[in-house]
Structure formats: structure tokens, C-alpha cells
C-alpha positions in Angstrom: -0.4 -39.0 13.5 2.2 -41.8 13.3 4.1 -39.6 10.8 4.5 -36.9 13.5 5.8 -39.3 16.1 8.3 -40.7 13.7 9.8 -37.3 12.8 12.1 -36.1 15.6 12.2 -32.6 14.2 8.5 -32.2 14.3 8.4 -33.6 17.9 11.1 -31.1 18.9 9.3 -28.2 17.2 5.9 -29.0 18.7 7.2 -28.9 22.3 5.9 -25.9 24.3 8.4 -23.1 24.5 9.2 -21.7 27.9 9.4 -17.9 27.8 12.8 -16.3 28.3 13.2 -13.7 31.0 14.0 -10.1 29.9 15.1 -7.4 32.3 13.6 -3.9 31.9 17.2 -2.8 31.1 17.4 -5.3 28.2 14.0 -4.2 26.9 15.0 -0.5 27.2 18.2 -1.3 25.3 16.4 -3.1 22.5 13.8 -0.3 22.3 16.5 2.4 22.2 18.3 0.6 19.3 14.9 0.3 17.5 14.2 4.0 18.1 17.6 5.0 16.6 17.1 2.7 13.7 13.7 4.3 12.9 15.1 7.8 13.3 17.9 6.9 10.8 15.3 5.5 8.3 13.3 8.7 8.6 16.4 10.8 8.1 17.5 8.7 5.1 14.0 9.0 3.5 14.0 12.8 4.1 17.3 13.3 2.5 16.1 11.3 -0.5 12.9 13.3 -0.6 14.8 16.5 -0.6 16.9 15.3 -3.5 13.8 14.2 -5.5 12.0 17.5 -4.7 15.1 19.5 -5.9 15.3 17.5 -9.1 11.5 17.9 -9.9 11.7 21.5 -8.8 14.5 22.2 -11.2 12.5 20.4 -13.9 9.4 22.4 -13.1 11.3 25.7 -13.3 13.1 24.9 -16.6 10.5 23.1 -18.7 8.3 25.2 -21.1 5.6 22.6 -21.5 2.6 23.1 -19.3 1.8 19.3 -19.1 5.3 18.6 -17.8 5.0 21.4 -15.3 1.8 19.9 -14.0 3.6 16.5 -13.9 6.6 17.7 -11.9 4.3 19.6 -9.6 2.3 16.5 -8.9 5.4 14.5 -8.1 6.6 17.2 -5.7 3.2 17.2 -3.9 3.3 13.4 -3.8 6.9 13.3 -2.3 5.9 16.0 0.3 2.8 14.0 1.2 4.9 10.9 1.7 7.4 12.7 3.9 4.7 14.3 6.0 3.0 10.9 6.5 6.4 9.2 7.3 6.8 11.7 10.2 3.2 11.8 11.3 2.7 8.0 11.3 6.3 6.7 11.6 8.2 8.9 13.9 9.9 6.9 16.7 8.6 7.3 20.2 10.9 7.3 23.1 10.2 5.0 26.0 9.5 6.9 29.2 12.1 6.1 31.8 9.7 5.5 34.7 8.0 2.4 33.2 8.1 -1.0 34.9 9.0 -4.3 33.3 5.6 -5.2 31.8 4.9 -1.6 30.8 8.3 -1.5 29.0 7.5 -4.7 27.2 4.0 -3.5 26.2 5.4 -0.1 25.0 8.1 -1.7 22.9 5.7 -4.3 21.5 3.2 -1.5 20.5 6.0 0.4 18.8 7.1 -2.6 16.8 3.4 -3.2 15.8 2.9 0.4 14.8 6.0 0.4 12.6 5.0 -3.0 11.1 1.5 -1.8 10.3 2.9 1.3 8.7 5.3 -0.5 6.3 2.9 -3.3 5.6 0.5 -0.8 4.1 2.8 1.3 1.9 0.4 1.5 -1.0 -1.9 4.2 0.3 0.6 6.5 1.9 4.0 5.8 0.1 3.2 4.6 -3.4 -0.3 6.0 -4.0 0.7 9.7 -3.8 3.1 9.2 -6.8 0.5 7.7 -9.1 -1.0 11.0 -10.2 2.4 12.2 -11.3 2.9 8.9 -13.2 -0.4 9.3 -15.0 0.3 13.0 -15.7 3.7 12.0 -17.2 1.9 9.5 -19.5 -0.5 12.3 -20.6 2.4 14.7 -21.1 4.4 12.2 -23.0 1.5 11.3 -25.3 0.5 14.9 -26.1 4.0 16.4 -25.9 6.7 16.6 -28.6 8.0 13.0 -28.1 6.1 11.3 -30.9 9.0 9.6 -32.6 9.7 7.2 -29.8 6.3 7.4 -28.2 5.4 3.9 -27.5 8.8 2.5 -26.7 9.7 5.4 -24.4 6.3 5.3 -22.7 6.6 1.5 -22.1 10.1 2.0 -20.7 9.0 4.8 -18.4 6.0 2.8 -17.1 8.1 -0.3 -16.6 10.5 1.7 -14.5 7.7 3.1 -12.3 6.1 -0.3 -11.9 9.4 -1.9 -11.0 10.1 0.9 -8.5 6.6 0.6 -6.9 6.8 -3.2 -6.7 10.4 -2.9 -5.3 9.3 -0.5 -2.6 6.4 -2.8 -1.7 8.6 -5.9 -1.6 11.3 -4.3 0.5 8.7 -3.1 3.0 7.0 -6.5 3.1 10.3 -8.1 4.0 10.9 -5.5 6.7 7.4 -6.0 8.1 8.1 -9.8 8.3 11.3 -9.0 10.3 9.3 -6.8 12.6 6.7 -9.5 13.1 9.5 -11.9 14.1 10.7 -9.4 16.6 7.2 -9.1 17.9 6.9 -12.9 18.2 10.2 -13.0 20.1 9.0 -10.3 22.4 5.7 -12.1 23.0 7.6 -15.2 24.0 9.7 -13.2 26.5 8.6 -12.6 30.1 9.8 -9.5 31.9 11.9 -10.4 34.9 11.4 -8.4 38.1 
């Protein structure tokens, strides 16, 4: 206990924080910026998905090997599933204009929480749908005509997939922490009348 009283930083940080006042206009402004940011994210993800689907579609159409055709088809289905879920679960919602101060705050907080929960749990809806394609690629590689560099090539391919999956997860965890800080800031704010 004495240690806490001797440390001015701990004394300062342990003081109760008085909520800041936020007008409904300020809340609407922040919510609008957030809505546009989410819409841009979804558009960017959709453009990437279209590029990936085009690449795998071309590969599907040009490869003679049935195992690789199955692999590319699984990747296409996985990317389509990811995009559908992004729009189904992560589409931005516009704040109704007739809301009062506390309703604005509650709406914006729920939107932040919804997006945080979505990106915190990327494994089932964003990474998981690509796993069948990765497994099929391993099978296709093992039973295909790539025997000369089989193990080195397979190890490299799997390392790329693992790095990509972990990278997606880490980036989303970072974004979820940023959203949580915004939620905490919003929780500390009081709507002004």
C-alpha cells in the first residue's frame, strides 16, 4: 500500500475519471466516420476477393489435373463464403437521424461492439473456409506430378499459408483492440443534452 502512495503516477492513474460530455452531433459524426471506414474495408475486401476468385477461376479452367481443379474450386467456394459473411455480419449500419443523445451513444457503441466481435473471431468465418482448399492442395501436391521437389515445395506452401493465416489473425486482433479502446472511450463519455 505504501508503494502506491509513494508513486505519483499510480496516484494520478487511480483517480476517478469524470465522463466527458458528447453532443449528439459529435456522436453522429464519429458514427458516420466509422460507417464509412467499415464500408471502405468491405469494398477493399470485395475487390481482393474478386481478384482471388479470378485467379483461382483461371487456374481451375486451365489445369488438366482433377485434384488441382478440386483444390481451386474449394478455394473459390471459401472466398465466396468469406465475402458473404463479411457482408452478412459486417455490413455497416447507418444511424437513424431521429435518435436522441443516449440512443445515439447506445447505437454507436453496439456498432463498435458488433465489429469488434466480428474481427476478434476471424478463425471460423475468415480463415476456416480456406482450410479445405489448403488441405486439398497438399493432397494434390503429394499425388500430383511434383515429386522432385515434393517435401521442400510442400513445406514452403504450408509455411506461406500458416504465415498468411497468422498474419490475418494478428491484424484483426490489433484492430479489435483499437475498437475496444474506442468502446472504452465511448463508455466514459456522457451524452450532453
